[in-house]
C-alpha positions as CSV (number, residue, x, y, z in Angstrom):
1,M,81.3,90.6,122.7
2,R,81.2,91.0,126.5
3,C,82.1,94.6,126.0
4,L,79.0,94.8,123.2
5,E,76.8,93.4,125.6
6,R,77.7,96.1,128.3
7,L,76.4,98.6,125.7
8,G,72.9,100.2,126.2
9,K,70.1,99.2,124.0
10,S,67.6,101.5,124.9
11,N,66.8,105.1,123.6
12,V,67.7,107.1,126.6
13,F,70.7,108.3,124.9
14,E,69.3,109.5,121.6
15,R,69.9,113.0,122.3
16,T,73.4,112.7,123.2
17,V,73.7,110.5,120.2
18,F,72.2,113.5,118.0
19,R,74.7,115.8,119.3
20,W,77.4,113.6,118.4
21,G,75.9,113.4,115.0
22,V,76.1,116.9,114.5
23,A,79.8,117.3,115.8
24,G,80.7,114.4,113.5
25,I,79.3,116.2,110.5
26,L,80.9,119.4,111.2
27,L,84.2,117.3,111.4
28,V,83.2,115.5,108.0
29,T,82.0,118.3,105.9
30,P,85.2,119.7,105.2
31,L,87.2,116.4,104.1
32,L,84.0,115.8,101.8
33,V,84.9,119.3,100.1
34,I,88.7,118.5,99.9
35,A,87.4,115.1,97.8
36,M,85.1,117.0,95.8
37,I,87.8,119.8,94.8
38,S,90.6,117.1,94.6
39,H,90.5,117.0,91.0
40,R,92.1,120.2,91.0
41,F,95.3,118.8,92.1
42,D,96.0,116.6,89.4
43,Y,99.5,115.6,88.9
44,D,99.8,117.1,85.3
45,L,99.0,120.9,86.9
46,N,101.2,123.5,88.0
47,D,101.1,124.0,91.8
48,L,100.7,127.5,91.2
49,S,96.8,126.8,89.8
50,K,96.4,124.7,92.6
51,P,93.8,125.3,95.7
52,I,96.1,124.8,98.2
53,L,95.2,127.7,100.5
54,L,91.8,126.6,100.7
55,T,92.8,122.9,101.1
56,V,95.0,123.7,104.0
57,G,92.2,125.6,105.8
58,L,89.7,123.1,105.1
59,L,92.2,120.4,106.7
60,M,92.9,122.9,109.5
61,T,89.2,123.6,110.0
62,S,88.1,119.9,110.7
63,G,91.3,119.2,112.7
64,F,90.3,121.8,115.1
65,F,86.7,120.5,115.2
66,Y,88.2,117.2,116.0
67,L,90.3,118.5,118.7
68,L,87.6,120.3,120.5
69,I,85.5,117.3,120.4
70,V,88.1,114.7,121.9
71,T,89.0,117.2,124.7
72,L,85.6,118.0,125.9
73,P,85.5,117.6,129.6
74,H,82.8,115.0,129.2
75,F,84.3,113.2,126.4
76,R,85.2,110.2,128.4
77,V,82.2,110.0,130.2
78,S,79.9,110.5,127.2
79,P,77.3,107.5,127.2
80,Q,77.8,104.7,125.2
81,S,75.0,102.7,123.1
82,R,74.7,101.0,120.3
83,S,73.4,103.5,118.4
84,W,76.2,105.7,119.4
85,L,78.5,103.2,118.1
86,L,76.8,103.1,115.0
87,C,76.9,106.9,114.5
88,I,80.5,107.4,115.1
89,F,81.4,104.5,112.8
90,L,79.1,105.4,110.1
91,L,80.5,109.2,110.3
92,G,84.1,108.2,110.1
93,L,83.4,105.7,107.1
94,L,81.9,108.5,105.2
95,P,85.0,110.6,104.5
96,R,87.0,107.2,103.9
97,L,84.6,106.1,101.2
98,A,84.5,109.8,99.5
99,M,88.3,109.9,99.4
100,F,88.4,106.3,97.3
101,T,87.9,108.1,94.1
102,S,89.9,111.3,94.8
103,T,92.9,112.7,93.1
104,P,95.9,112.7,96.0
105,V,96.5,116.4,97.3
106,L,100.2,117.5,97.0
107,E,101.4,113.9,97.4
108,D,103.0,111.4,95.0
109,D,104.2,108.5,97.0
110,S,101.7,106.0,96.0
111,Y,103.2,105.8,92.2
112,R,105.9,104.1,94.4
113,Y,103.3,101.9,95.7
114,L,101.7,101.0,92.9
115,W,104.9,100.4,90.8
116,D,106.2,97.8,94.1
117,G,103.1,96.3,93.8
118,G,103.0,95.6,90.1
119,G,106.6,94.2,90.3
120,S,106.3,92.1,93.5
121,A,103.0,90.7,92.2
122,N,104.8,89.3,89.0
123,G,107.9,88.0,91.0
124,F,110.4,90.8,90.8
125,N,111.9,92.0,94.0
126,P,111.3,96.0,94.3
127,S,114.8,96.2,96.3
128,R,117.0,95.0,93.4
129,Y,116.5,97.7,90.8
130,S,115.3,101.4,90.9
131,P,112.7,102.8,88.5
132,Q,115.2,104.9,86.8
133,E,117.3,101.8,86.0
134,V,114.0,100.1,84.4
135,L,113.5,102.9,82.4
136,D,116.9,103.3,81.1
137,K,117.0,101.7,77.6
138,N,120.8,101.3,77.9
139,A,120.6,99.4,81.2
140,R,121.3,95.8,79.8
141,H,120.9,94.1,83.3
142,I,117.4,95.0,83.5
143,P,115.0,91.8,82.6
144,A,113.2,92.4,79.9
145,A,109.5,91.4,81.4
146,L,110.4,93.7,84.0
147,R,110.6,96.3,80.9
148,R,107.3,95.2,79.6
149,L,105.9,95.6,82.9
150,A,107.0,99.2,83.0
151,M,105.5,99.8,80.0
152,D,102.2,98.3,81.0
153,A,102.4,100.9,84.0
154,D,103.0,103.7,82.1
155,P,103.1,106.5,83.3
156,I,103.3,105.3,87.2
157,P,107.3,104.7,86.7
158,K,107.8,108.4,85.3
159,R,106.1,109.7,88.2
160,I,107.9,107.8,91.0
161,N,109.9,110.4,93.3
162,Y,113.5,109.8,93.5
163,P,113.5,107.3,90.9
164,W,117.3,106.8,91.3
165,L,116.7,105.2,94.4
166,R,115.8,101.7,95.3
167,T,112.6,101.2,97.4
168,I,112.8,101.7,100.9
169,Y,109.8,99.3,101.9
170,P,110.2,96.0,103.4
171,P,108.6,92.6,102.4
172,L,105.6,92.7,104.6
173,T,104.8,96.0,103.0
174,Q,105.4,94.8,99.4
175,C,103.0,91.5,100.1
176,A,100.4,94.7,100.8
177,F,101.2,96.2,97.6
178,A,101.1,93.4,95.7
179,L,97.6,92.2,97.0
180,A,96.4,95.5,95.8
181,H,98.1,94.8,92.2
182,R,96.3,91.4,92.7
183,I,92.7,93.0,93.1
184,T,93.3,95.4,90.0
185,P,96.5,96.3,88.4
186,W,97.9,99.7,88.5
187,S,94.8,100.9,90.9
188,L,94.9,103.3,93.5
189,P,91.2,102.7,94.6
190,A,92.4,98.8,95.0
191,W,95.4,100.0,97.1
192,R,92.8,102.3,99.3
193,L,90.6,98.8,99.9
194,V,93.8,97.3,101.1
195,L,94.4,100.2,103.4
196,L,90.7,100.3,104.4
197,L,90.9,96.7,105.5
198,M,93.7,97.2,108.0
199,D,92.0,100.3,109.4
200,L,89.1,98.3,110.0
201,L,91.4,95.8,111.6
202,T,93.2,98.2,113.4
203,L,89.6,99.5,114.7
204,C,88.8,96.3,116.1
205,M,92.1,95.9,117.9
206,I,91.2,99.3,119.8
207,F,88.2,98.4,120.4
208,K,89.3,95.0,122.2
209,I,92.2,96.7,123.9
210,L,90.2,99.3,125.4
211,C,87.6,96.7,126.4
212,R,90.3,94.7,128.4
213,L,91.7,98.0,130.2
214,N,88.1,99.0,130.9
215,L,88.3,102.3,129.4
216,P,85.4,104.0,127.7
217,L,84.7,103.4,123.8
218,T,85.3,106.9,123.2
219,G,88.7,106.3,122.8
220,L,87.9,104.7,119.6
221,V,86.7,108.3,118.2
222,I,90.2,109.4,118.7
223,Y,91.5,107.1,115.9
224,W,88.3,106.7,113.6
225,W,87.6,110.3,113.1
226,N,91.0,111.7,112.9
227,P,91.3,114.0,109.9
228,L,94.6,113.8,109.4
229,L,94.4,110.2,109.1
230,I,91.4,110.0,106.7
231,K,93.8,112.5,104.9
232,E,97.0,111.1,104.7
233,I,95.8,107.3,104.4
234,Y,92.8,107.4,101.9
235,N,93.7,110.8,100.0
236,S,97.3,110.4,99.8
237,G,97.5,106.8,100.1
238,H,100.2,106.7,102.6
239,M,101.0,103.1,103.8
240,D,101.3,103.5,107.5
241,V,98.0,102.0,108.8
242,L,99.7,98.7,107.8
243,I,101.7,98.7,110.8
244,F,98.9,99.4,113.3
245,P,97.7,95.9,113.7
246,F,101.3,94.6,114.6
247,V,102.3,97.1,116.9
248,L,98.9,96.9,118.6
249,A,99.0,93.2,118.6
250,A,102.5,93.4,120.6
251,L,100.8,96.0,122.8
252,Y,97.9,93.3,123.5
253,F,100.2,90.4,124.1
254,S,102.1,92.6,126.3
255,I,99.3,93.8,128.4
256,H,98.2,90.0,129.0
257,R,101.9,89.1,130.0
258,R,102.5,86.9,127.0
259,H,105.8,88.3,125.8
260,L,107.0,85.8,123.5
261,F,103.9,86.6,121.4
262,A,104.7,90.1,121.9
263,A,108.2,90.1,120.5
264,G,107.1,88.0,117.9
265,A,104.4,90.5,116.8
266,L,107.0,93.2,117.1
267,G,109.1,91.3,114.3
268,L,106.9,91.0,112.3
269,A,105.9,95.1,112.5
270,V,109.7,95.7,111.8
271,G,109.0,93.4,108.3
272,V,106.4,96.4,107.4
273,K,108.3,99.5,108.9
274,F,111.7,99.7,110.6
275,W,111.0,102.1,113.5
276,P,108.8,99.4,116.2
277,V,112.5,98.1,116.8
278,V,112.3,101.1,119.0
279,L,109.7,99.5,121.5
280,L,111.7,96.3,121.8
281,P,113.1,97.5,125.2
282,V,109.4,98.1,126.5
283,V,108.3,94.8,125.4
284,L,111.5,92.9,127.0
285,R,111.5,94.9,130.3
286,P,109.2,92.7,132.2
287,L,111.4,89.5,131.3
288,L,114.6,91.4,132.9
289,R,114.4,88.8,135.8
290,K,114.1,85.9,133.6
291,P,116.9,85.5,131.6
292,K,115.7,82.2,129.9
293,Y,112.6,84.2,128.7
294,L,114.4,87.2,128.0
295,V,116.7,85.4,125.7
296,S,113.6,83.3,124.3
297,A,112.0,86.5,123.3
298,A,115.0,88.4,121.9
299,L,116.0,85.1,119.6
300,I,112.1,84.8,118.6
301,F,112.2,88.9,117.5
302,G,115.8,88.6,116.0
303,C,114.6,85.8,113.9
304,I,111.1,86.8,112.8
305,S,112.3,90.1,111.8
306,I,115.5,89.2,110.0
307,G,113.5,86.1,108.3
308,V,110.7,88.8,106.7
309,L,113.5,91.4,106.2
310,L,115.9,88.8,104.3
311,P,114.6,89.6,100.9
312,F,115.6,93.2,101.4
313,L,118.6,92.9,103.2
314,L,120.0,90.4,100.0
315,S,119.1,93.4,97.7
316,G,122.2,95.4,99.5
317,L,122.1,98.8,101.2
318,G,125.0,100.5,99.6
319,L,124.7,103.0,96.9
320,G,121.4,103.3,95.6
321,S,119.4,102.2,98.3
322,G,116.5,104.1,99.4
323,F,116.6,103.0,102.9
324,V,120.5,104.4,103.2
325,A,120.1,107.7,101.5
326,Y,116.9,107.9,104.2
327,Q,119.2,107.3,107.3
328,R,121.9,109.5,106.0
329,S,120.5,112.8,104.7
330,W,116.8,113.3,104.5
331,E,115.4,116.1,106.4
332,M,112.2,117.6,106.2
333,N,109.5,119.4,108.4
334,D,111.6,119.0,111.3
335,A,111.8,121.3,114.2
336,L,113.8,119.8,117.4
337,F,116.1,118.1,115.4
338,M,116.7,121.3,113.5
339,V,118.0,122.7,116.8
340,I,120.1,119.5,117.1
341,L,121.7,120.0,113.9
342,W,122.6,123.4,115.0
343,V,124.2,122.3,117.7
344,A,126.0,119.7,116.0
345,Q,127.4,122.0,113.5
346,H,128.6,124.6,116.2
347,M,130.4,121.2,117.8
348,Q,132.1,120.5,114.6
349,E,133.5,124.1,114.3
350,L,134.5,123.9,117.6
351,L,136.6,121.1,117.4
352,N,137.7,122.0,114.0
353,T,137.3,119.0,112.3
354,H,135.6,117.7,109.2
355,A,136.0,113.9,110.1
356,F,132.3,113.8,110.6
357,S,129.7,115.5,108.8
358,A,127.3,117.7,111.0
359,Q,124.2,115.7,109.7
360,R,125.7,112.3,111.1
361,L,126.7,113.4,114.2
362,A,122.9,115.3,114.5
363,R,121.7,111.7,113.9
364,A,124.0,110.1,116.4
365,L,122.8,112.8,119.2
366,V,119.2,111.9,118.5
367,A,120.0,108.5,118.8
368,V,121.9,108.8,121.9
369,I,118.9,110.7,123.4
370,L,116.3,108.4,122.1
371,C,118.3,106.0,123.9
372,F,118.3,107.3,126.9
373,W,114.7,108.5,126.9
374,T,114.0,104.5,126.4
375,F,116.1,103.7,129.1
376,W,114.6,106.2,131.7
377,V,110.8,105.0,130.4
378,V,111.6,101.5,131.0
379,R,113.6,101.9,134.3
380,K,111.5,100.3,136.9
381,A,109.6,97.1,136.9
382,D,105.7,97.4,136.3
383,D,103.6,94.9,134.6
384,D,100.5,97.2,134.9
385,P,98.4,97.2,131.5
386,L,98.0,101.0,131.5
387,E,101.8,101.3,132.3
388,T,102.8,99.6,129.4
389,S,100.6,101.0,126.8
390,R,101.6,104.3,128.2
391,R,105.6,103.3,127.6
392,F,104.4,102.5,124.0
393,L,103.2,106.1,123.8
394,L,106.0,107.6,125.4
395,V,108.8,106.0,123.3
396,V,107.0,106.4,120.0
397,A,106.1,110.2,120.7
398,A,109.7,110.7,121.6
399,L,110.6,109.0,118.1
400,F,108.8,111.2,116.0
401,L,109.5,114.6,117.9
402,L,113.2,113.8,117.7
403,S,113.0,112.5,113.6
404,P,114.7,114.7,111.0
405,T,111.4,113.8,109.1
406,Q,108.3,114.8,110.5
407,F,105.8,114.2,108.1
408,P,102.2,114.8,108.9
409,W,101.6,111.2,108.2
410,Y,104.5,109.9,110.6
411,S,102.4,111.7,113.4
412,L,99.7,109.2,112.8
413,W,102.3,106.5,115.0
414,L,101.1,107.9,118.0
415,L,97.3,107.7,117.3
416,P,96.6,104.0,118.3
417,F,98.2,104.8,121.8
418,L,96.5,108.3,122.2
419,T,92.9,106.0,122.0
420,I,94.2,105.1,125.6
421,H,96.0,107.8,127.0
422,A,94.7,111.0,125.2
423,R,96.8,113.9,125.5
424,T,95.8,117.4,124.2
425,S,99.7,118.4,123.5
426,L,100.1,115.4,121.1
427,L,96.3,115.7,120.1
428,L,97.2,119.2,118.9
429,L,99.6,117.9,115.9
430,T,96.4,117.1,114.3
431,P,95.4,120.3,113.1
432,L,98.7,122.3,113.2
433,L,100.6,119.6,110.9
434,S,98.3,120.9,108.3
435,L,100.6,123.6,107.9
436,Y,103.0,121.2,106.1
437,Y,100.9,121.4,103.1
438,L,102.0,125.3,102.5
439,R,105.3,124.3,101.6
440,P,104.3,123.3,98.2
441,Y,102.4,126.9,98.0
442,F,105.6,128.7,98.8
443,S,107.9,126.4,97.2
444,A,106.1,127.1,93.8
445,R,106.7,130.9,94.2
446,G,110.6,130.3,94.9
447,M,110.0,131.0,98.9
448,A,110.1,127.4,100.4
449,G,112.3,128.9,103.3
450,I,109.1,130.6,104.5
451,H,108.1,127.3,105.2
452,D,111.2,125.5,106.3
453,N,112.8,128.3,108.5
454,G,109.2,129.9,109.7
455,I,106.0,127.8,109.4
456,V,107.6,124.6,110.5
457,W,107.7,126.6,113.9
458,L,104.2,127.2,114.2
459,E,103.6,123.4,113.8
460,F,105.7,122.3,116.6
461,V,106.1,125.3,119.2
462,P,102.5,125.1,120.2
463,V,103.0,121.5,121.1
464,W,106.1,121.7,122.9
465,I,104.7,124.7,125.0
466,L,101.7,122.5,125.9
467,L,103.9,119.4,126.6
468,V,105.9,121.9,129.1
469,W,102.3,123.2,130.8
470,E,101.0,119.6,131.0
471,Y,103.9,118.8,133.0
472,F,103.8,121.4,135.4
473,K,100.3,121.2,135.8
474,R,100.1,117.6,137.3
475,R,103.7,117.5,138.7
476,K,103.6,113.9,139.1
477,G,107.3,113.1,138.2
478,F,109.2,113.2,135.1
479,L,106.6,111.3,133.0
480,G,103.6,113.0,135.0
481,F,102.2,114.9,131.9
482,F,101.5,111.5,130.4
483,V,99.9,110.2,133.4
């Protein structure tokens, strides 16, 4: 409320609001066109007939408009009136609502979400049976009620990708799926409504954190106007926005030095998706000289995370587990990991051993690099709120850039923290990751290698070059380019 009270009430900034409005319309228009043509991406249509090149072009156009808007020199000092705040909110809300009835463009993950939601809402553990088992008439161990549910959900279970694998999504995410099913069974718009509620909660928390850090509210634009988020969450229906309120709660409590609450929030975040566990060292670092509180925070995190994951863990992590399959072998749209894998393959040849696979060695190397990086980031004691938020960004950025699966929607994990520490290098991911959607275009023509071994470098090499350039430009130490 105090932050709102500081916003101007006069018409002094109306001209600036008009300029922001024009900029927003330029950014939003390509997204509205994507929503209009999305019906041409119907599930039953062949990829050869889909307007993939047009869609990628529109998404990149919107992405570069976004990049221009959020990196203009006067961006951080633009006047902030209540009219301006309403303007940016409405222009961000418009494409979200336009996507509500759109057809998912080149994505099918939402079928798994809807099926999991139906199972959870009807008392079944989605981690126990794979969709393929449920559809297999010879599988006698499947409850009859679950088979009837699959018949009611048709054709959703038949369209789930990797149907032989059990779900990878933890219990708190399953609660969100079930809520959407309770609103309207088997409904993608109902699922999008749940995403919108979490999205609005995220926006409110970013607003609160920016006010606490006394930063310009223009940082809200980085999140609310991001075209990749709008496409991936509201068109594709990806669930990653669910985790933002939890990791932001961990950040909020950390900057208020309420570390036990931060550990609890992070434990809940792991119940949505597993990756926030990498942030635990950042949350616990201020307690290193307070052993009693350090142990308490670690226990709180451990008890909450294990507690919320228990139904998932009890279902088993053996053969048929989506989580195990993902950790062992999934690789897509990666650049740096491809180099690490190449190194692992040569190490294997040099040692002349097959005791381990190159994939496992590469993943082990990534884990070591990430641990070393995290240790480096938190090596010094520093309770400054800005430093704490920067450490969150540093660790999550490393996690994404080292990952063997660098899907566009995974890059959204950085977005809440970029509202505090806007970095052009990482914001450049927004337009460039649109190139990922060229893969179905080439794959349909038997040329997937053009993307996997060529275009993927166009997505990430400019980002790495800019990261290096920012480092040498600032020359303030190893972490200087994020300062």
